[in-house]
N, CA, C and O of each residue as an XYZ file, in Angstrom:
944
protein
N       0.840     -1.186      0.000
C       0.000      0.000      0.000
C       0.887      1.252      0.000
O       1.873      1.335      0.732
N       0.507      2.225     -0.846
C       1.297      3.459     -0.962
C       1.171      4.297      0.313
O       0.111      4.356      0.935
N       2.275      4.939      0.684
C       2.263      5.857      1.820
C       2.981      7.133      1.428
O       3.621      7.201      0.379
N       2.870      8.148      2.280
C       3.482      9.441      1.973
C       4.994      9.325      1.811
O       5.591     10.070      1.034
N       5.619      8.399      2.535
C       7.074      8.272      2.450
C       7.522      7.684      1.117
O       8.704      7.742      0.780
N       6.579      7.114      0.352
C       6.903      6.616     -0.984
C       6.931      7.744     -2.015
O       7.432      7.564     -3.124
N       6.398      8.890     -1.649
C       6.278     10.016     -2.575
C       7.565     10.829     -2.607
O       8.119     11.171     -1.562
N       8.034     11.133     -3.805
C       9.162     12.044     -3.961
C       8.627     13.470     -4.037
O       7.806     13.789     -4.897
N       9.094     14.313     -3.140
C       8.690     15.715     -3.125
C       9.685     16.497     -3.968
O      10.874     16.542     -3.655
N       9.195     17.111     -5.034
C      10.045     17.906     -5.925
C       9.734     19.387     -5.702
O       8.609     19.839     -5.910
N      10.748     20.122     -5.280
C      10.626     21.531     -4.925
C      11.074     22.399     -6.094
O      12.159     22.200     -6.640
N      10.241     23.358     -6.476
C      10.495     24.184     -7.653
C      10.575     25.652     -7.229
O       9.585     26.228     -6.779
N      11.744     26.243     -7.374
C      11.944     27.627     -6.946
C      11.334     28.625     -7.934
O      10.888     28.254     -9.020
N      11.325     29.877     -7.539
C      10.806     30.928     -8.391
C      11.883     31.881     -8.852
O      13.064     31.536     -8.900
N      11.454     33.105     -9.196
C      12.391     34.143     -9.588
C      13.204     34.616     -8.379
O      12.741     34.558     -7.240
N      14.411     35.080     -8.649
C      15.293     35.717     -7.663
C      15.748     34.781     -6.551
O      16.071     35.208     -5.442
N      15.763     33.493     -6.880
C      16.289     32.515     -5.943
C      16.414     31.170     -6.629
O      15.649     30.863     -7.544
N      17.363     30.372     -6.200
C      17.537     29.058     -6.781
C      17.049     27.959     -5.860
O      16.295     28.209     -4.920
N      17.485     26.741     -6.139
C      17.041     25.585     -5.368
C      17.363     25.720     -3.883
O      16.644     25.186     -3.038
N      18.441     26.434     -3.566
C      18.844     26.574     -2.163
C      17.856     27.385     -1.334
O      17.923     27.356     -0.105
N      16.939     28.108     -1.978
C      15.904     28.813     -1.213
C      15.074     27.847     -0.371
O      14.442     28.250      0.605
N      15.081     26.576     -0.753
C      14.299     25.566     -0.040
C      15.057     24.947      1.128
O      14.574     23.979      1.715
N      16.226     25.469      1.484
C      17.076     24.785      2.457
C      16.372     24.544      3.790
O      16.520     23.468      4.370
N      15.618     25.508      4.284
C      14.915     25.329      5.550
C      13.866     24.239      5.471
O      13.726     23.438      6.395
N      13.129     24.204      4.372
C      12.110     23.172      4.178
C      12.764     21.802      4.022
O      12.269     20.814      4.563
N      13.861     21.738      3.291
C      14.565     20.462      3.109
C      15.014     19.900      4.453
O      14.853     18.710      4.724
N      15.576     20.765      5.290
C      16.005     20.298      6.619
C      14.815     19.825      7.439
O      14.908     18.809      8.128
N      13.697     20.544      7.379
C      12.496     20.154      8.127
C      11.947     18.825      7.635
O      11.581     17.968      8.439
N      11.886     18.649      6.322
C      11.389     17.382      5.776
C      12.247     16.218      6.248
O      11.730     15.187      6.679
N      13.563     16.392      6.162
C      14.469     15.315      6.573
C      14.345     15.021      8.057
O      14.371     13.861      8.468
N      14.210     16.064      8.861
C      14.089     15.872     10.310
C      12.824     15.101     10.676
O      12.764     14.441     11.713
N      11.814     15.195      9.811
C      10.556     14.488     10.069
C      10.491     13.148      9.341
O       9.432     12.527      9.258
N      11.622     12.714      8.820
C      11.702     11.383      8.253
C      11.402     11.264      6.775
O      11.301     10.156      6.250
N      11.256     12.409      6.087
C      10.970     12.346      4.652
C      12.221     12.778      3.889
O      12.556     13.962      3.854
N      12.898     11.824      3.287
C      14.169     12.114      2.615
C      14.099     11.941      1.099
O      15.093     12.166      0.408
N      12.944     11.547      0.577
C      12.798     11.457     -0.882
C      12.447     12.853     -1.397
O      11.278     13.188     -1.586
N      13.478     13.648     -1.617
C      13.324     15.061     -1.960
C      14.254     15.387     -3.124
O      15.388     14.910     -3.180
N      13.766     16.197     -4.039
C      14.601     16.780     -5.084
C      14.260     18.263     -5.174
O      13.111     18.657     -4.976
N      15.259     19.079     -5.473
C      15.045     20.517     -5.656
C      15.559     20.897     -7.038
O      16.759     20.838     -7.306
N      14.642     21.285     -7.902
C      14.983     21.634     -9.276
C      15.789     22.936     -9.299
O      15.507     23.864     -8.541
N      16.790     22.992    -10.173
C      17.493     24.249    -10.452
C      17.098     24.664    -11.870
O      17.653     24.169    -12.850
N      16.134     25.578    -11.962
C      15.631     26.000    -13.267
C      16.449     27.149    -13.842
O      16.999     27.950    -13.087
N      16.537     27.243    -15.174
C      17.348     28.300    -15.788
C      16.715     29.684    -15.744
O      17.426     30.685    -15.832
N      15.397     29.761    -15.610
C      14.664     31.043    -15.603
C      14.890     31.818    -16.901
O      14.994     33.045    -16.893
N      14.965     31.091    -18.005
C      15.153     31.716    -19.315
C      13.867     31.792    -20.125
O      13.737     32.635    -21.012
N      12.928     30.923    -19.827
C      11.586     30.969    -20.410
C      10.739     29.957    -19.659
O      11.264     29.030    -19.043
N       9.423     30.139    -19.714
C       8.547     29.163    -19.073
C       8.753     27.787    -19.701
O       8.784     26.781    -18.992
N       8.891     27.738    -21.018
C       9.077     26.450    -21.694
C      10.350     25.757    -21.222
O      10.351     24.545    -21.004
N      11.432     26.515    -21.062
C      12.685     25.921    -20.586
C      12.537     25.379    -19.169
O      13.011     24.287    -18.855
N      11.874     26.158    -18.319
C      11.726     25.754    -16.919
C      10.782     24.569    -16.775
O      11.007     23.686    -15.947
N       9.732     24.550    -17.578
C       8.820     23.406    -17.571
C       9.548     22.150    -18.035
O       9.394     21.084    -17.438
N      10.337     22.273    -19.093
C      11.065     21.111    -19.606
C      12.020     20.562    -18.560
O      12.117     19.347    -18.385
N      12.731     21.450    -17.859
C      13.678     20.990    -16.836
C      12.941     20.314    -15.682
O      13.376     19.272    -15.194
N      11.838     20.899    -15.250
C      11.066     20.321    -14.155
C      10.497     18.965    -14.546
O      10.519     18.031    -13.745
N       9.994     18.848    -15.760
C       9.450     17.570    -16.200
C      10.534     16.510    -16.326
O      10.263     15.324    -16.138
N      11.754     16.920    -16.642
C      12.861     15.960    -16.641
C      13.050     15.363    -15.252
O      13.257     14.158    -15.108
N      12.977     16.216    -14.231
C      13.094     15.726    -12.857
C      11.976     14.732    -12.555
O      12.226     13.658    -12.007
N      10.745     15.091    -12.912
C       9.597     14.223    -12.633
C       9.759     12.884    -13.340
O       9.518     11.830    -12.751
N      10.167     12.930    -14.595
C      10.266     11.709    -15.387
C      11.401     10.797    -14.933
O      11.418      9.615    -15.278
N      12.336     11.322    -14.176
C      13.424     10.501    -13.641
C      13.004      9.736    -12.385
O      13.740      8.868    -11.914
N      11.838     10.049    -11.847
C      11.364      9.410    -10.619
C      10.515      8.191    -10.962
O       9.548      8.286    -11.717
N      10.885      7.064    -10.406
C      10.100      5.842    -10.559
C       9.164      5.735     -9.368
O       9.471      5.066     -8.382
N       8.035      6.389     -9.465
C       7.087      6.397     -8.363
C       6.343      7.715     -8.303
O       6.532      8.578     -9.161
N       5.494      7.879     -7.290
C       4.657      9.076     -7.192
C       5.462     10.323     -6.835
O       6.488     10.255     -6.157
N       4.964     11.463     -7.315
C       5.631     12.752     -7.117
C       4.603     13.770     -6.616
O       3.454     13.794     -7.057
N       5.055     14.602     -5.687
C       4.301     15.783     -5.277
C       5.122     16.992     -5.710
O       6.273     17.138     -5.300
N       4.541     17.859     -6.531
C       5.238     19.062     -6.987
C       4.897     20.230     -6.074
O       3.730     20.478     -5.773
N       5.938     20.949     -5.635
C       5.767     22.096     -4.746
C       6.442     23.298     -5.401
O       7.645     23.274     -5.661
N       5.665     24.351     -5.668
C       6.215     25.516     -6.338
C       6.097     26.778     -5.509
O       5.048     27.058     -4.929
N       7.189     27.545     -5.457
C       7.176     28.848     -4.777
C       7.236     29.951     -5.823
O       7.999     29.860     -6.785
N       6.423     31.004     -5.636
C       6.483     32.186     -6.474
C       6.228     31.813     -7.942
O       5.228     31.162     -8.244
N       7.108     32.214     -8.845
C       6.986     31.825    -10.256
C       7.037     30.309    -10.428
O       6.537     29.788    -11.425
N       7.630     29.599     -9.478
C       7.608     28.144     -9.529
C       6.202     27.582     -9.578
O       5.996     26.464    -10.051
N       5.223     28.348     -9.091
C       3.830     27.929     -9.213
C       3.364     27.894    -10.653
O       2.609     27.003    -11.042
N       3.814     28.872    -11.459
C       3.494     28.844    -12.884
C       4.139     27.635    -13.553
O       3.547     27.007    -14.431
N       5.359     27.319    -13.127
C       6.063     26.174    -13.706
C       5.316     24.870    -13.417
O       5.090     24.075    -14.329
N       4.933     24.643    -12.162
C       4.238     23.386    -11.856
C       2.834     23.371    -12.458
O       2.290     22.301    -12.731
N       2.246     24.546    -12.666
C       0.946     24.617    -13.321
C       1.027     24.088    -14.743
O       0.139     23.362    -15.191
N       2.094     24.452    -15.458
C       2.263     24.009    -16.843
C       2.876     22.615    -16.917
O       2.607     21.869    -17.859
N       3.692     22.262    -15.939
C       4.443     21.002    -16.002
C       3.741     19.830    -15.329
O       4.127     18.681    -15.542
N       2.721     20.096    -14.521
C       2.259     19.110    -13.551
C       1.312     18.027    -14.014
O       1.018     17.112    -13.245
N       0.821     18.093    -15.245
C      -0.129     17.063    -15.684
C       0.624     15.876    -16.279
O       0.527     15.582    -17.470
N       1.376     15.207    -15.408
C       2.079     13.987    -15.773
C       1.516     12.827    -14.948
O       1.036     13.048    -13.836
N       1.563     11.613    -15.460
C       0.874     10.496    -14.798
C       1.279     10.255    -13.354
O       0.431      9.898    -12.535
N       2.559     10.443    -13.014
C       2.986     10.118    -11.657
C       2.927     11.303    -10.697
O       3.336     11.177     -9.543
N       2.423     12.454    -11.154
C       2.247     13.605    -10.262
C       0.935     13.446     -9.505
O      -0.142     13.431    -10.101
N       1.040     13.327     -8.179
C      -0.146     13.109     -7.343
C      -0.851     14.407     -6.968
O      -2.055     14.403     -6.712
N      -0.121     15.509     -6.933
C      -0.731     16.760     -6.514
C       0.236     17.915     -6.650
O       1.421     17.727     -6.928
N      -0.290     19.119     -6.449
C       0.457     20.362     -6.601
C       0.284     21.200     -5.347
O      -0.835     21.419     -4.882
N       1.405     21.668     -4.803
C       1.376     22.529     -3.619
C       1.961     23.884     -4.013
O       3.065     23.968     -4.552
N       1.201     24.939     -3.735
C       1.598     26.299     -4.098
C       1.981     27.067     -2.841
O       1.193     27.178     -1.902
N       3.211     27.600     -2.835
C       3.719     28.355     -1.694
C       3.876     29.816     -2.120
O       4.842     30.168     -2.797
N       2.922     30.666     -1.720
C       2.931     32.075     -2.121
C       3.265     32.177     -3.600
O       4.214     32.862     -3.982
N       2.490     31.499     -4.428
C       2.886     31.238     -5.803
C       1.837     31.685     -6.814
O       0.650     31.800     -6.509
N       2.321     31.933     -8.029
C       1.420     32.137     -9.152
C       0.757     30.816     -9.523
O       1.389     29.760     -9.510
N      -0.538     30.899     -9.855
C      -1.261     29.745    -10.380
C      -2.114     30.226    -11.542
O      -3.339     30.290    -11.432
N      -1.473     30.566    -12.658
C      -2.227     31.151    -13.780
C      -3.170     30.154    -14.432
O      -2.978     28.941    -14.358
N      -4.186     30.700    -15.066
C      -5.104     29.911    -15.880
C      -4.650     30.001    -17.336
O      -3.676     30.686    -17.648
N      -5.352     29.317    -18.212
C      -5.012     29.327    -19.627
C      -4.957     30.757    -20.165
O      -5.895     31.531    -19.978
N      -3.865     31.100    -20.829
C      -3.715     32.417    -21.411
C      -3.225     33.491    -20.459
O      -3.036     34.636    -20.869
N      -3.015     33.145    -19.196
C      -2.520     34.106    -18.213
C      -1.013     33.950    -18.023
O      -0.453     32.874    -18.236
N      -0.372     35.041    -17.619
C       1.063     35.044    -17.344
C       1.316     35.706    -16.000
O       0.486     36.490    -15.541
N       2.440     35.412    -15.356
C       2.770     36.100    -14.099
C       2.814     37.619    -14.257
O       2.351     38.355    -13.386
N       3.377     38.084    -15.380
C       3.450     39.523    -15.586
C       2.092     40.167    -15.738
O       1.834     41.225    -15.165
N       1.229     39.543    -16.501
C      -0.113     40.089    -16.678
C      -0.897     40.114    -15.384
O      -1.608     41.079    -15.105
N      -0.776     39.066    -14.595
C      -1.473     39.005    -13.315
C      -0.938     40.055    -12.343
O      -1.695     40.626    -11.557
N       0.379     40.306    -12.402
C       0.968     41.323    -11.529
C       0.540     42.726    -11.934
O       0.436     43.611    -11.085
N       0.294     42.936    -13.212
C      -0.182     44.246    -13.652
C      -1.627     44.482    -13.205
O      -2.010     45.609    -12.892
N      -2.419     43.416    -13.178
C      -3.819     43.548    -12.766
C      -3.935     43.892    -11.287
O      -4.742     44.739    -10.905
N      -3.138     43.241    -10.464
C      -3.113     43.516     -9.031
C      -1.658     43.712     -8.622
O      -1.019     42.766     -8.163
N      -1.124     44.912     -8.778
C       0.308     45.114     -8.533
C       0.684     44.826     -7.085
O      -0.029     45.224     -6.164
N       1.803     44.133     -6.884
C       2.312     43.929     -5.522
C       2.986     45.197     -5.019
O       3.309     46.094     -5.798
N       3.192     45.261     -3.715
C       3.728     46.484     -3.103
C       5.118     46.834     -3.613
O       5.463     48.013     -3.696
N       5.924     45.829     -3.956
C       7.318     46.073     -4.333
C       7.549     46.013     -5.841
O       8.692     45.871     -6.274
N       6.509     46.116     -6.640
C       6.676     45.979     -8.089
C       7.687     46.974     -8.648
O       8.444     46.639     -9.559
N       7.706     48.188     -8.114
C       8.637     49.207     -8.614
C      10.090     48.855     -8.338
O      10.991     49.437     -8.943
N      10.332     47.911     -7.432
C      11.695     47.503     -7.102
C      12.225     46.395     -7.999
O      13.349     45.930     -7.812
N      11.428     45.970     -8.970
C      11.872     44.986     -9.957
C      12.350     45.760    -11.188
O      11.551     46.400    -11.872
N      13.661     45.698    -11.465
C      14.237     46.539    -12.529
C      15.081     45.693    -13.483
O      15.753     44.753    -13.059
N      15.042     46.034    -14.773
C      15.841     45.295    -15.749
C      17.269     45.822    -15.820
O      17.527     46.991    -15.534
N      18.196     44.943    -16.207
C      19.549     45.399    -16.497
C      19.723     45.511    -18.016
O      18.781     45.271    -18.771
N      20.915     45.872    -18.451
C      21.154     46.109    -19.879
C      21.171     44.824    -20.704
O      21.160     44.877    -21.934
N      21.199     43.673    -20.035
C      21.184     42.383    -20.734
C      19.792     41.753    -20.781
O      19.625     40.663    -21.327
N      18.790     42.433    -20.212
C      17.431     41.916    -20.274
C      17.017     41.038    -19.113
O      15.987     40.368    -19.179
N      17.816     41.032    -18.033
C      17.460     40.276    -16.830
C      16.814     41.211    -15.803
O      17.137     42.397    -15.735
N      15.909     40.662    -15.016
C      15.217     41.427    -13.986
C      15.837     41.157    -12.621
O      16.133     40.012    -12.278
N      16.032     42.228    -11.842
C      16.616     42.122    -10.509
C      15.722     42.816     -9.501
O      14.996     43.750     -9.842
N      15.776     42.353     -8.250
C      15.042     42.985     -7.157
C      15.970     43.933     -6.411
O      17.005     43.516     -5.892
N      15.600     45.203     -6.358
C      16.305     46.173     -5.533
C      15.664     46.208     -4.149
O      14.517     45.798     -3.970
N      16.430     46.710     -3.168
C      15.909     46.748     -1.784
C      15.356     45.371     -1.407
O      14.216     45.234     -0.963
N      16.197     44.368     -1.599
C      15.765     42.970     -1.524
C      15.144     42.630     -0.173
O      14.114     41.958     -0.113
N      15.760     43.089      0.901
C      15.267     42.729      2.226
C      13.830     43.204      2.417
O      12.959     42.415      2.785
N      13.582     44.462      2.174
C      12.238     44.992      2.402
C      11.249     44.530      1.343
O      10.046     44.493      1.600
N      11.731     44.180      0.161
C      10.836     43.782     -0.926
C      10.455     42.310     -0.862
O       9.291     41.957     -1.055
N      11.432     41.456     -0.591
C      11.266     40.018     -0.776
C      11.111     39.249      0.528
O      10.360     38.276      0.591
N      11.813     39.680      1.561
C      11.922     38.821      2.760
C      12.082     39.666      4.020
O      13.038     39.486      4.775
N      11.147     40.586      4.246
C      11.265     41.515      5.378
C      11.197     40.830      6.736
O      11.530     41.441      7.752
N      10.768     39.559      6.768
C      10.694     38.832      8.039
C      11.917     37.952      8.286
O      11.903     37.135      9.206
N      12.972     38.101      7.490
C      14.250     37.446      7.759
C      15.212     38.442      8.391
O      14.982     39.650      8.345
N      16.282     37.938      8.976
C      17.291     38.825      9.532
C      18.024     39.537      8.393
O      17.989     39.094      7.245
N      18.682     40.635      8.725
C      19.457     41.350      7.716
C      20.544     40.462      7.112
O      20.805     40.524      5.911
N      21.179     39.635      7.951
C      22.246     38.765      7.466
C      21.715     37.737      6.463
O      22.307     37.531      5.403
N      20.598     37.098      6.806
C      20.032     36.103      5.897
C      19.532     36.767      4.611
O      19.705     36.222      3.520
N      18.924     37.923      4.739
C      18.434     38.633      3.563
C      19.583     39.057      2.655
O      19.455     39.038      1.431
N      20.697     39.438      3.255
C      21.855     39.855      2.465
C      22.378     38.698      1.621
O      22.732     38.891      0.458
N      22.428     37.503      2.195
C      22.880     36.335      1.442
C      21.939     36.068      0.266
O      22.398     35.810     -0.847
N      20.631     36.127      0.505
C      19.671     35.903     -0.570
C      19.788     36.978     -1.643
O      19.653     36.694     -2.833
N      20.037     38.199     -1.223
C      20.198     39.306     -2.167
C      21.408     39.072     -3.061
O      21.318     39.179     -4.284
N      22.538     38.754     -2.442
C      23.779     38.557     -3.198
C      23.652     37.390     -4.173
O      24.235     37.418     -5.257
N      22.892     36.367     -3.788
C      22.790     35.159     -4.608
C      21.513     35.108     -5.438
O      21.202     34.073     -6.027
N      20.771     36.209     -5.494
C      19.504     36.163     -6.231
C      19.743     35.768     -7.690
O      20.709     36.200     -8.319
N      18.838     34.937     -8.207
C      18.939     34.424     -9.575
C      17.914     35.156    -10.430
O      16.708     34.943    -10.302
N      18.415     36.016    -11.298
C      17.530     36.879    -12.077
C      16.955     36.144    -13.284
O      17.679     35.412    -13.959
N      15.667     36.326    -13.566
C      15.072     35.744    -14.768
C      15.240     36.677    -15.966
O      15.409     37.886    -15.809
N      15.191     36.102    -17.151
C      15.042     36.932    -18.336
C      13.673     37.599    -18.282
O      12.677     36.969    -17.926
N      13.635     38.873    -18.637
C      12.399     39.638    -18.496
C      11.239     39.019    -19.268
O      10.093     39.078    -18.823
N      11.532     38.427    -20.424
C      10.465     37.865    -21.234
C       9.712     36.737    -20.567
O       8.563     36.461    -20.911
N      10.362     36.077    -19.604
C       9.714     34.960    -18.908
C       8.460     35.407    -18.177
O       7.515     34.633    -18.024
N       8.451     36.668    -17.721
C       7.294     37.198    -17.010
C       6.031     37.167    -17.869
O       4.921     37.047    -17.349
N       6.204     37.275    -19.169
C       5.040     37.341    -20.054
C       4.628     36.023    -20.664
O       3.656     35.974    -21.419
N       5.342     34.949    -20.359
C       5.001     33.641    -20.930
C       3.687     33.130    -20.344
O       3.481     33.156    -19.131
N       2.806     32.666    -21.223
C       1.445     32.295    -20.819
C       1.285     30.786    -20.625
O       1.951     29.974    -21.268
N       0.388     30.454    -19.728
C       0.027     29.059    -19.469
C      -0.879     28.553    -20.583
O      -1.736     29.288    -21.075
N      -0.688     27.294    -20.982
C      -1.542     26.706    -22.021
C      -2.514     25.668    -21.462
O      -3.647     25.568    -21.933
N      -2.086     24.897    -20.466
C      -2.937     23.821    -19.926
C      -2.690     23.702    -18.430
O      -1.800     22.958    -18.019
N      -3.457     24.420    -17.597
C      -3.191     24.434    -16.152
C      -3.453     23.093    -15.481
O      -4.568     22.573    -15.514
N      -2.406     22.543    -14.871
C      -2.533     21.239    -14.213
C      -3.414     21.301    -12.976
O      -3.957     20.278    -12.557
N      -3.569     22.496    -12.376
C      -4.415     22.567    -11.184
C      -5.879     22.271    -11.492
O      -6.671     22.060    -10.574
N      -6.239     22.253    -12.749
C      -7.612     21.885    -13.110
C      -7.849     20.380    -13.066
O      -8.993     19.927    -13.037
N      -6.764     19.608    -13.062
C      -6.916     18.144    -13.121
C      -6.201     17.413    -11.988
O      -6.342     16.197    -11.859
N      -5.432     18.135    -11.161
C      -4.707     17.514    -10.054
C      -5.165     18.121     -8.728
O      -5.571     19.282     -8.691
N      -5.105     17.339     -7.622
C      -5.393     17.912     -6.299
C      -4.378     19.009     -5.978
O      -3.208     18.919     -6.351
N      -4.848     20.047     -5.278
C      -3.983     21.189     -4.986
C      -4.078     21.612     -3.524
O      -5.057     21.333     -2.832
N      -3.021     22.296     -3.081
C      -2.942     22.921     -1.762
C      -2.329     24.300     -1.968
O      -1.480     24.473     -2.843
N      -2.748     25.282     -1.174
C      -2.243     26.644     -1.389
C      -1.905     27.315     -0.061
O      -2.701     27.308      0.877
N      -0.707     27.894     -0.004
C      -0.283     28.709      1.147
C      -0.228     30.171      0.735
O       0.480     30.536     -0.204
N      -0.979     31.003      1.443
C      -1.035     32.443      1.194
C      -0.128     33.156      2.189
O      -0.179     32.883      3.388
N       0.702     34.069      1.690
C       1.515     34.936      2.555
C       0.839     36.302      2.631
O       0.813     37.043      1.648
N       0.303     36.625      3.781
C      -0.522     37.834      3.894
C       0.288     39.124      3.873
O      -0.268     40.195      3.630
N       1.608     39.037      4.128
C       2.459     40.227      4.116
C       3.355     40.260      2.876
O       4.395     40.918      2.876
N       2.959     39.563      1.842
C       3.767     39.427      0.628
C       3.824     40.750     -0.141
O       2.799     41.387     -0.382
N       5.035     41.147     -0.520
C       5.239     42.367     -1.300
C       5.655     42.093     -2.738
O       5.878     43.024     -3.512
N       5.759     40.801     -3.103
C       6.167     40.425     -4.462
C       5.013     39.852     -5.292
O       4.967     40.046     -6.507
N       4.094     39.155     -4.647
C       2.844     38.725     -5.285
C       1.717     39.230     -4.398
O       1.639     38.874     -3.222
N       0.858     40.043     -4.951
C      -0.231     40.640     -4.172
C      -1.026     39.541     -3.444
O      -1.487     38.596     -4.083
N      -1.189     39.654     -2.131
C      -1.967     38.642     -1.414
C      -3.387     38.469     -1.967
O      -3.955     37.381     -1.873
N      -3.964     39.530     -2.544
C      -5.288     39.385     -3.160
C      -5.223     38.473     -4.380
O      -6.166     37.728     -4.645
N      -4.130     38.523     -5.118
C      -3.945     37.574     -6.215
C      -3.851     36.159     -5.670
O      -4.447     35.234     -6.222
N      -3.103     35.989     -4.588
C      -2.965     34.655     -4.007
C      -4.313     34.110     -3.558
O      -4.606     32.931     -3.758
N      -5.121     34.948     -2.962
C      -6.460     34.501     -2.534
C      -7.308     34.128     -3.742
O      -8.076     33.167     -3.690
N      -7.174     34.882     -4.826
C      -7.909     34.565     -6.048
C      -7.471     33.226     -6.612
O      -8.304     32.414     -7.014
N      -6.156     32.993     -6.643
C      -5.659     31.702     -7.136
C      -6.249     30.558     -6.312
O      -6.751     29.575     -6.857
N      -6.178     30.706     -5.003
C      -6.651     29.640     -4.121
C      -8.146     29.404     -4.293
O      -8.599     28.260     -4.333
N      -8.901     30.476     -4.394
C     -10.359     30.328     -4.482
C     -10.765     29.597     -5.747
O     -11.627     28.719     -5.704
N     -10.162     29.943     -6.866
C     -10.651     29.353     -8.113
C     -10.141     27.929     -8.341
O     -10.741     27.191     -9.121
N      -9.065     27.526     -7.691
C      -8.604     26.148     -7.865
C      -9.274     25.178     -6.885
O      -9.094     23.965     -7.000
N     -10.042     25.700     -5.926
C     -10.733     24.854     -4.945
C      -9.780     23.827     -4.342
O      -9.970     22.625     -4.526
N      -8.771     24.284     -3.633
C      -7.755     23.372     -3.105
C      -8.287     22.486     -1.987
O      -9.331     22.760     -1.396
N      -7.550     21.427     -1.713
C      -7.878     20.565     -0.582
C      -7.835     21.370      0.711
O      -8.692     21.213      1.580
N      -6.821     22.241      0.830
C      -6.748     23.122      1.999
C      -5.974     24.385      1.634
O      -5.193     24.412      0.684
N      -6.221     25.435      2.429
C      -5.532     26.717      2.282
C      -4.912     27.068      3.631
O      -5.557     26.951      4.673
N      -3.654     27.498      3.597
C      -2.961     27.930      4.804
C      -2.559     29.389      4.633
O      -1.844     29.730      3.690
N      -3.016     30.256      5.542
C      -2.594     31.657      5.541
C      -1.536     31.860      6.612
O      -1.731     31.508      7.775
N      -0.417     32.432      6.202
C       0.661     32.756      7.129
C       0.934     34.253      7.076
O       0.935     34.857      6.004
N       1.165     34.841      8.238
C       1.591     36.246      8.301
C       3.073     36.270      7.967
O       3.925     36.367      8.851
N       3.364     36.181      6.674
C       4.739     36.001      6.214
C       4.998     36.863      4.995
O       4.077     37.314      4.314
N       6.288     37.079      4.738
C       6.724     37.749      3.521
C       6.599     36.792      2.341
O       6.072     35.686      2.466
N       7.096     37.243      1.196
C       7.127     36.366      0.032
C       7.979     35.131      0.296
O       7.747     34.074     -0.290
N       8.962     35.264      1.176
C       9.895     34.169      1.461
C       9.412     33.313      2.626
O      10.188     33.013      3.533
N       8.157     32.920      2.613
C       7.618     32.091      3.697
C       8.351     30.765      3.817
O       8.476     30.230      4.919
N       8.833     30.231      2.718
C       9.575     28.968      2.756
C      10.858     29.099      3.582
O      11.362     28.106      4.105
N      11.389     30.331      3.700
C      12.593     30.562      4.499
C      12.280     31.067      5.898
O      12.976     30.718      6.851
N      11.238     31.888      6.035
C      10.942     32.479      7.339
C      10.073     31.592      8.213
O      10.143     31.677      9.439
N       9.242     30.729      7.597
C       8.384     29.822      8.359
C       8.442     28.417      7.755
O       7.416     27.869      7.352
N       9.642     27.836      7.693
C       9.773     26.521      7.055
C       9.023     25.405      7.765
O       8.585     24.456      7.115
N       8.864     25.494      9.083
C       8.150     24.430      9.804
C       6.687     24.382      9.388
O       6.137     23.305      9.157
N       6.063     25.542      9.292
C       4.652     25.592      8.909
C       4.459     25.162      7.455
O       3.513     24.446      7.129
N       5.363     25.607      6.592
C       5.286     25.223      5.185
C       5.489     23.715      5.042
O       4.797     23.068      4.255
N       6.423     23.161      5.790
C       6.684     21.724      5.725
C       5.489     20.913      6.209
O       5.161     19.881      5.623
N       4.847     21.365      7.257
C       3.655     20.665      7.751
C       2.595     20.569      6.672
O       1.949     19.532      6.521
N       2.412     21.646      5.921
C       1.434     21.635      4.827
C       1.853     20.674      3.721
O       1.022     19.936      3.190
N       3.128     20.678      3.375
C       3.614     19.793      2.316
C       3.429     18.333      2.703
O       2.980     17.531      1.885
N       3.770     17.977      3.941
C       3.627     16.591      4.376
C       2.160     16.174      4.461
O       1.823     15.031      4.152
N       1.293     17.089      4.874
C      -0.142     16.773      4.892
C      -0.641     16.511      3.473
O      -1.454     15.615      3.247
N      -0.148     17.298      2.526
C      -0.523     17.086      1.126
C      -0.035     15.725      0.635
O      -0.764     15.007     -0.049
N       1.199     15.376      0.990
C       1.748     14.080      0.573
C       0.919     12.927      1.137
O       0.654     11.944      0.445
N       0.511     13.058      2.405
C      -0.279     11.995      3.036
C      -1.647     11.868      2.390
O      -2.111     10.759      2.126
N      -2.300     13.007      2.131
C      -3.622     12.977      1.507
C      -3.560     12.414      0.095
O      -4.379     11.581     -0.291
N      -2.574     12.881     -0.672
C      -2.429     12.415     -2.046
C      -2.154     10.918     -2.099
O      -2.695     10.209     -2.948
N      -1.305     10.437     -1.180
C      -1.000      9.008     -1.147
C      -2.229      8.188     -0.791
O      -2.453      7.118     -1.357
N      -3.022      8.688      0.143
C      -4.240      7.971      0.541
C      -5.243      7.916     -0.597
O      -5.893      6.892     -0.806
N      -5.372      9.012     -1.335
C      -6.304      9.036     -2.453
C      -5.845      8.091     -3.560
O      -6.659      7.416     -4.191
N      -4.527      8.048     -3.789
C      -3.996      7.146     -4.813
C      -4.219      5.696     -4.420
O      -4.566      4.868     -5.262
N      -4.021      5.383     -3.147
C      -4.204      4.014     -2.682
C      -5.655      3.565     -2.777
O      -5.942      2.379     -2.943
N      -6.576      4.540     -2.668
C      -8.006      4.210     -2.691
C      -8.533      4.005     -4.119
O      -9.637      3.493     -4.304
N      -7.761      4.394     -5.106
C      -8.230      4.292     -6.500
C      -8.197      2.844     -6.995
O      -8.556      2.575     -8.141
C-alpha cells in the first residue's frame, strides 16, 4: 500500500532565488523522516525551458511525485504538472495562472507592493532592488543579504510567458497564502486559491519568502498534502 514516504517531493523555486531557497524546508522534511526530496534548479530563461527541466526531474522518478512551487515556480508546476505520476500540486505564495494568463499580466492587474523595485539590467534580466524589504522583510538582515547577493535573475520575457494547460484543473492542490507578501499581491494569491478549490488553504503572516521564514509551517502543509495524495492514490 502506498504511503506518503513513498512520494518524492520535488521543490520548484521561483524568480530571484535558486534551489537553495528551499534549504529550511529540506532540513524540516528530513528531520521528520521524509528524505525522498529533489530541488529543481531551473534556468529562468523561459517558461518552456523551466517546464522542460522540471518535467525531466519528474520523469526521472520511478514512483509518485508531489510538486511544490514557490512564487513563479507555481506557474512552472501549473504548466508542467499534468504527468501520470504527479499526485498533486502545492503552491507556496505562488502564481497559479489559468489558460492564457502570465505572471506579468497578473501582476499588472493587481500590482504587488514592491513591483517598482523589480528593474531590468542592460542584458534583459530582472533584478530585485531593496531585496530585504521587498522580498523577505521577516528574515534577519544577514540572511536577507545572502539571498540578495545570490539572487537568480530571470530573463524579463519569462514574465510574459502564458500558461496553455493548467494542471491545477486536473490535479489535487494545496495553497499557502503569505498575507504580508510584497512580491505577489496577497489578493492575487487569494484569487488563485479560491478558483482552484484546493484541498486546503494555509494563511501565514509572512513575507514572500515564507519557505525561508516559516519553514516548519510550510513543511507541515507539504507533508499533509503528501499523506492525503498518497491515501487518495491508494483508494483508487
